[in-house]
C-alpha positions in Angstrom: 6.0 -6.9 1.0 5.0 -3.0 1.2 5.9 -1.1 4.4 6.3 2.3 2.8 4.9 4.9 0.4 4.7 8.0 -1.0 1.4 10.0 -1.8 2.3 14.1 -2.6 -1.0 14.6 -4.1 -3.7 17.0 -2.5 -7.5 15.7 -2.0 -8.0 17.7 -5.4 -6.1 16.1 -7.6 -7.2 12.7 -6.5 -11.1 13.6 -7.0 -10.2 15.1 -10.2 -7.6 11.9 -11.5 -10.4 9.2 -9.9 -13.8 11.4 -11.0 -14.8 10.7 -7.2 -15.9 13.0 -4.5 -14.1 13.0 -1.1 -15.8 11.2 2.2 -14.7 12.3 5.4 -17.5 11.9 7.5 -17.7 14.2 10.8 -13.9 15.0 10.8 -11.9 15.9 7.9 -8.6 15.2 8.1 -7.0 17.9 5.9 -4.6 16.7 3.5 -2.9 13.7 4.0 0.0 13.9 2.3 3.3 11.7 2.8 7.1 11.8 1.2 7.2 8.9 3.6 4.3 6.7 4.9 5.9 4.6 6.8 3.6 1.4 7.5 4.3 0.7 11.4 3.5 4.4 12.4 -0.1 3.7 10.9 -0.7 6.9 9.2 -4.1 8.0 8.1 -4.4 7.2 4.2 -7.1 7.8 1.4 -8.6 4.4 0.3 -11.6 3.8 -2.4 -14.0 1.5 -0.5 -16.0 -1.2 -2.3 -18.7 -0.5 -0.2 -19.0 3.5 -1.4 -17.0 3.1 -4.7 -17.5 6.8 -6.3 -15.8 7.9 -2.9 -12.7 8.1 -1.6 -12.0 8.3 2.0 -9.4 8.1 5.2 -8.4 4.9 6.6 -5.4 4.0 8.8 -2.9 1.6 7.5 -3.0 -1.6 9.2 -6.2 -3.6 8.8 -7.4 -4.7 12.4 -10.8 -7.4 13.0 -14.2 -5.7 13.2 -14.7 -7.1 16.6 -11.8 -5.0 17.6 -12.7 -1.2 18.6 -10.5 1.8 16.8 -10.1 3.5 20.4 -8.2 0.7 21.2 -5.9 0.5 17.9 -2.4 1.6 19.8 -2.1 -1.3 21.3 -3.8 -4.0 19.1 -0.9 -2.7 17.2 1.5 -3.1 19.5 0.3 -7.0 19.7 -0.2 -7.3 16.5 3.2 -5.8 15.2 5.0 -9.5 15.6 2.9 -10.5 12.7 3.3 -7.4 10.5 0.8 -5.1 12.1 -2.1 -6.0 9.3 0.4 -3.8 6.9 0.2 -6.9 4.4 -2.3 -9.5 3.2 -0.5 -12.4 1.4 -3.0 -13.2 -1.9 -2.4 -17.2 -1.1 -4.3 -16.3 2.4 -6.9 -14.1 1.0 -9.8 -17.0 1.0 -8.8 -18.5 4.6 -7.8 -16.0 6.9 -9.3 -15.4 9.8 -9.7 -11.3 8.6 -9.0 -11.6 5.1 -12.0 -14.5 4.2 -14.4 -12.0 5.7 -13.5 -9.1 3.8 -12.5 -9.8 0.6 -15.6 -10.3 -1.4 -17.5 -7.0 -0.1 -14.4 -5.1 1.4 -12.0 -4.3 -1.8 -10.2 -1.1 -1.8 -8.0 0.4 -4.0 -5.1 2.9 -1.9 -3.9 5.6 -4.3 -0.1 6.7 -3.9 2.4 7.7 -6.4 5.0 5.5 -5.3 6.3 2.9 -2.6 9.7 2.0 -1.1 11.3 -1.3 -0.7 14.8 -2.8 0.3 17.4 -4.3 -1.5 20.1 -6.7 0.4 23.3 -5.9 -1.1 26.2 -8.2 -0.2 27.4 -8.5 3.8 23.2 -7.4 4.2 23.6 -3.7 3.4 20.0 -2.7 3.0 19.5 0.3 0.3 16.1 1.1 -0.4 14.8 1.6 -3.5 11.9 4.2 -4.8 9.3 2.5 -7.3 6.8 4.5 -9.5 5.1 4.3 -12.6 6.9 5.4 -16.3 3.5 6.9 -17.3 1.2 8.0 -14.1 1.9 9.7 -11.0 -0.8 8.1 -9.6 -0.8 4.2 -9.4 -3.6 1.7 -7.7 -2.7 0.1 -4.7 -5.4 -3.2 -4.4 -6.1 -3.6 -0.7 -8.6 -4.9 1.7 -10.3 -2.8 4.5 -12.1 -3.1 7.6 -14.5 -1.0 9.8 -14.1 -1.6 13.9 -17.5 -1.7 15.9 -17.1 1.8 16.9 -16.7 3.0 12.8 -12.8 2.9 12.6 -11.8 1.9 9.0 -8.6 0.1 8.6 -6.4 -1.0 5.7 -4.1 -3.5 4.3 -2.1 -3.7 0.8 -2.1 -6.8 -1.2 0.8 -8.6 -1.9 1.8 -11.7 -3.8 4.9 -13.3 -5.3 7.6 -11.3 -6.7 8.0 -10.5 -10.6 11.8 -10.8 -12.2 12.1 -7.3 -11.3 10.8 -6.9 -8.0 12.5 -10.2 -7.2 16.0 -8.7 -8.1 15.5 -5.8 -6.1 13.2 -6.7 -3.2 15.8 -10.0 -3.1 15.2 -11.1 0.8 10.9 -11.2 1.0 10.4 -11.9 -2.6 7.3 -10.1 -2.5 5.6 -7.2 -4.3 2.7 -5.3 -4.2 -0.6 -5.8 -6.2 -0.9 -3.1 -8.5 -4.0 -2.6 -11.0 -4.1 -0.7 -14.5 -6.4 2.2 -13.9 -8.9 0.5 -16.0 -8.9 -2.0 -13.7 -10.0 0.2 -10.7 -14.1 0.0 -11.4 -13.7 -3.9 -11.8 -11.7 -4.6 -8.7 -14.3 -2.7 -7.1 -17.2 -4.7 -8.5 -19.4 -6.2 -5.8 -20.3 -9.4 -8.5 -16.8 -11.0 -8.5 -16.4 -14.5 -7.1 -13.1 -15.9 -6.0 -11.5 -17.2 -9.5 -12.2 -13.6 -10.4 -10.6 -11.9 -7.7 -7.3 -14.0 -8.0 -7.4 -13.3 -12.2 -7.1 -9.4 -11.3 -4.3 -10.2 -9.4 -2.7 -12.8 -11.3 -2.9 -10.0 -14.1 -1.6 -6.9 -12.8 0.9 -4.4 -13.9 3.7 -6.3 -15.2 7.6 -5.0 -14.7 7.8 -2.8 -17.7 5.4 -0.2 -16.3 7.8 0.5 -13.2 10.9 2.7 -12.9 13.0 1.9 -10.1 16.3 3.1 -8.0 17.9 3.6 -4.9 17.8 6.8 -2.5 19.1 8.1 0.7 19.5 5.4 3.6 17.8 8.0 5.4 14.4 6.4 4.9 15.5 3.9 7.7 16.6 5.8 9.8 14.6 7.1 13.2 17.5 9.9 13.9 16.5 12.0 10.7 13.0 12.9 8.9 12.8 10.8 6.4 8.8 12.2 5.4 10.5 15.3 3.1 9.8 15.7 -0.5 13.9 14.9 -1.3 13.7 11.8 -0.1 13.2 9.9 -3.1 16.2 11.7 -4.9 18.4 9.3 -6.2 21.1 8.0 -4.4 24.2 5.5 -6.2 25.8 2.8 -3.9 29.1 1.7 -4.4 28.1 -1.5 -2.6 25.4 -2.5 -5.1 25.9 -5.5 -7.4 22.4 -4.7 -9.7 22.2 -1.9 -12.3 19.2 0.5 -11.9 
């Protein structure tokens, strides 16, 4: 699963990278910089939406049904947390889930991040956080879906699929991985003409393991007692308990 991510770039860097304009509506949220974006805190992050693919816009992490009110998002997330709070969408459920099936053809999105975090379970259930990043790019493209509530509130979810070997070895309890697209796949993912077979083909042919670096970082990432939203949270930390070599 993908419940936490990192985005350190300012909006002008994203505009330059994607050649898209910023669309913030009546309220500009400022720079959405997160060294540790904890999904369960439902941060605002940038997305590139299918309905306006030449822009990027702020959206809250944790997809909500369009029948709900964004003004009531705290209550909705409180009730939905036992189902993952809408942070991730399994690709196996895209075409029959009560939310996803209505968004998969018209509301796909890209979530730009610098990297993301996943837990590794070492012996005796010792949890070690790992940071994943691309080897040759600062910005990666997570594939997702988004939705718009009755009162215009935009929310999103990150697509996940079965883990590939690298992810299975590191994220060895849930055995999932986010869907991560190459730059040249971004425009295609946002194309209005994709059918079910096309969408599944993009997911199944996303970036392979050799594109990524992954390494262990501080357990502060999971501690509620310290501030993990800090620049050095991605510094490498090695653990004697770890039985894999990364």
